[in-house]
Steps between C-alpha positions, in 0.01 A plus 500: 500500500348677200151649497394237248618219730319657797176529299515140387582377850201694636281325242615164639433616858151615405422156360627316805313744727180440306534127555564548871236763578208406284283213625208512260278211400525362151175534299397374161314816396661689217376840615674712763866545591779257424861513621750245377859520636761258377872434525704300248868411540704433185839361429614635164820358352537780243368843595703705251332669207578419142783748437724321750325165507830322455602626846286258700376610845261327738286636779214434743205728431218587737175592328245647747168597344176645624181521293190681619160532327147616564204382293146635508216251534302560178468163321558647152621860514749444779811713541827377642783727610839340560865571566818306557857552618771244421862511611792322334765501775839361394682398815848475352485764224286775648548729200263278301215540753187682379126532560187468285194713577165464327145626533190424293126480465281222360146568380244226459270510195208294372550163326777401742739763363744704704754767413810595699716814491838464673804722559837354605817680608836324525762756602879477531557160341874446486620360169872486582711547810863606528786251528497520880126430512439801725312740270284498189649633178182486287133496605155562362151597616201333333147642486227286340123534452283217375135447412351152482167342415400157634205283411368173637380314192370194680538321831871435539597695186616863504699720264660842522673762288709794610710789377774696674717804467819553696800728533850396609705794621878474542727748679601812302824363358305211346194700391535369143387166646168638626244268345130513421343159532180387326345160541200276491402153618233231473452237769261223586433232761293187468413247770501172309410297808461552872866417550648674193508861380705629209603859440665632183579836354688719254666840558649747256723791596672776303761729654619817323805671649566873476835414342344289224737494200695796642861486379615728783460213748503175301310341786142437394304269733175515296341157466190293455417170666245221490422289805302176517422301813297203618426408862315182604396475864413170669284502815603177665280566805301807605810618689786379277582619150781469247557729205739509207572804287693517177582841348659579165631849421627624162666843535654677201682832496407731216792739467642572156831622646770256391743662744270396790657158540299427818164524321535498122327193353479346848234244592451341841293186558402421860345184640366484857360198680352525848372224730298614803314333787259664743338364814237668720615396847218708647183636339669837450873410492673359192862380478671473164824367349619541143792454262553698180762448229570773246715466189567786260674432169618800298661526161746725680673240719593755764133520603432129545357455846369237739344520846368267770249647744385315813216636718318423825224728616165551663199729493227575749153608395277736698146581385256711696 
């Protein structure tokens, strides 16, 4: 078993141990410590990435996650420190397994404003495996830092803006693919009624590869993309909720290299629709089920793509 697999397995064990060992009372106060372990189980009918999306593979994916936070008790100038570890454990195609690690700090300000600084590391993400499915032939590490500002405009209405900068690093033989990523977003949520809340947002992202317009490689993955989403949530009872999310992504590659047939003048349009239900079986235990359908249409037919993702999961909330 690889070191990466051992690390991700340990993350899952930590989460299960936390659920078994901790027996802390749930409290409504926002101040203090909070630990939130969860485990989701997915069935994915198409796990392959876009380069070989025509070679359809399915898998069952375990997603253990643990989130921990501490918030000071000042009503206005509070400070919250937080961190999270998430594993994506592919049971049938282990080479695709990876982890996501993030830390951050949120600072409260007057007029119901808060600002959050976050750093996220996603190492060793496999983009393609060999024909035997035993080793990864191309992978990347992703570092990202973001700064956001959130404001509660009125009761039930909040908005936020954010900016981010990231770096995608490939192994040495693909260093011309190393990419600097810039982006920004604007989001908002509005509770129309006690039983209905709507969230919506827009994201922009620009990626500039080291091999941009470089004729030595004719493989320029530079791009820009626009993302729009809307997510209504219905609270049927205090314990039962249903949500729907629709996402639209327009991604266009910007290379001027006509010899780069994978990316020249290429445009991908992606639609995603998710239906999710959550039920609090206990005051601090929520069970969830969801289904998500993704459809990507490209003007380069080779990259057309569809995916069905089924999920069952649960999370347990400790506050003390």
